[in-house]
Structures are given as C-alpha cells and as structure tokens.
N, C-alpha and C positions, 0 to 999 in steps of 0.2 A: 503494499499499499502506499503510494505515494501523498504527500502533504504538498498541495501547492497553491498558490493562490490563483483566483479565480483570473485577475488582471495578468498573471503571469500567461497560465494557459491560452488566454484569449488573444494575447499578444504574439505568441509562438505561433499557434494555428494560422493566424492571419498573416504572418510574415511566411509560413511556410504555403498558404494558398497563394500568395503572390510573386513568389521569388524561386528560383531554379537552385537547384544543390550549390553551384558556385556562389550565392548570394547569401547563404544560410551560417555563414562564420556564428553571426551573432545569436543564433537559435542555437546551434551546437553548445556553446559556451554558457549560454542560458540553463540547455538542460543540464549540464554537467553541474553546474553551481546549484540545480534545484536538487540534484541525485546526491551530491555532496551533503547538503543540507538535511538529507535525509538519512545520512550516514550508508549511502550506496557509492561504491565507487564505478566511476562511467569513462572511459578513453573516448577520445574525439571520433577513433573509429567506430565503436559502438553506438557512439550517439548517430553519428551518421546512418547508422543500420536502423536504428529504431524511429527515425524521422516518420515514416509512412503510418508505423504502427500506433506512435504516440498522437498522429493528427488524426487517424480512423479514431482511434479511442474519445477520445477529447471532441473532435469535432463532430461525429456520428452520433456517439452516445451522450456526451453530457450536453453539447450545444443543444441539440434535440429535445433534451429532458427539459432544459432551461425556456427553450423559446416559447412555450406559453406563458409561461411568468415574464419573460421579457416583455413580452406583447400586452401583458395586463400593465406592466409598469409604465411602458411608453404611453401606453392608451391613457392609465393616471395622470399621466405629466401632460397630456393634451389637454384631458378635461381641468385640470387644476389651472392653467394656463387660459383656456377659455373661462372659466367661471371668476379667476381671479378680475380677467380686464371688462368683465360685464356691466359693471360700474361706470367705468370709464367709456366703454363702447356706448351704453343709452344716454351717457350726458353730452356724447360729443356729436355724435349721428343728428342731422337735420335734414329731412325730408321736404324736398322740394315742391312736389305736386302731390296728386291721388293717384293721378294716370299709369297705365302698365306701359311701360316700364319705369318704375319708380325713381326719379333722379334724387339724387342726396349729394350732401358733403358733410365733412368733418369740422368742427371748430377745434383748434388745436389749442392745445394747453398754451398759457400767454409765456412760458419759459423756451418754447420750441420757436426758435426763427431760422434757423440753418434749412435751407431748400434740402439737404438731404435729410435731414431731421425730421422735414416734415413728411416728406416721401416715405420714409420708414415707417413713420406713425400711421398713414394712410394705410400703406400695405399691411400691417398690423391689425387694426380695426377691421380691413376687410377679410382677415384671416378670421376673426373671429365672427364675422356677422351671421353667419350660422353653424349651428351645433356640429361637434367632430362626425365625422362619417360612423364611428363604431361607437355604439352603446356600451355603457359602462359594462364591464364583467368582471368576475373575480374566478380565477381558476382554483381548482381543488387544491388544498394542503397537502396534497401527497404529491405534486409537481414542484413544492417550494419546500420539502424536506431533506434532500440527499445532495451532497457536494458543498 
C-alpha cells in the first residue's frame, strides 16, 4: 500500500497523459520520492517500468471513482457563485422594454470605471442571468470514502 497525496497522483497522471517517455524525468523522480517516503526502494529503471501500471491504476480506478464526487464539487461551486451573485445581479439589471426579445443593460457599481472591468462585470452578470444547467445533486457517501 502506497500513501500518496491526491495532488501528487493527479500531477503525475496529468504529466504521463501529455508527455512521452523522453519528457517524464520529473515523474520518475517524483515516483522515486513517493516510494522512498513509503520506505520502498525504487530505481530509475523500475520507475520507468511502472509508469504505465501507475497511470492505469490511478487514472482508471481512482479518478473514475472520484469523478462523481468531483462533478458534485464543481457543480456546488457553480451554484455557490450563482447564489452569491444573485443580489448583485438583481440590483444591477435594468430592463428597457417589455417586448420580446427583452433589451437590458446593467448599472455598474460606482467604483468600476475601467472599460475592461466593465466588460468583465457585464460578462459575469450575463453568466449568472440563468441558473446553472445542472440541478444540485449529492452523490452517495460511498463514492467519497476511499482514497
């Protein structure tokens, strides 16, 4: 059993995914360090030999296991941003007509004077104009217990 930080196996798998063997020296040294921290010796040659198995185990098993929980967490962030910004959206949107399509504009906060900042504000308000596509959901606790 290896004890390994999530950030480490995520970074290692990401690097394995995007690089060929000639660009994996950092991954090799990270694997050697992880094994050393677990009191297991690992040579550079053996580290090269286990890259595919490491990737398959962590990418196929652990990432797949965590994917539902990750989707829940990302969805919660999206909903959190939406709910947090609703008061700002409600106070800043001004509808210009009752016809279809409805025209609107935003009133900018007084401290926003820069054109780029105004553009970012407009885009942000447009992003939260409608609810997130995914309803809120919670995955089973059994998909959050391991690893």
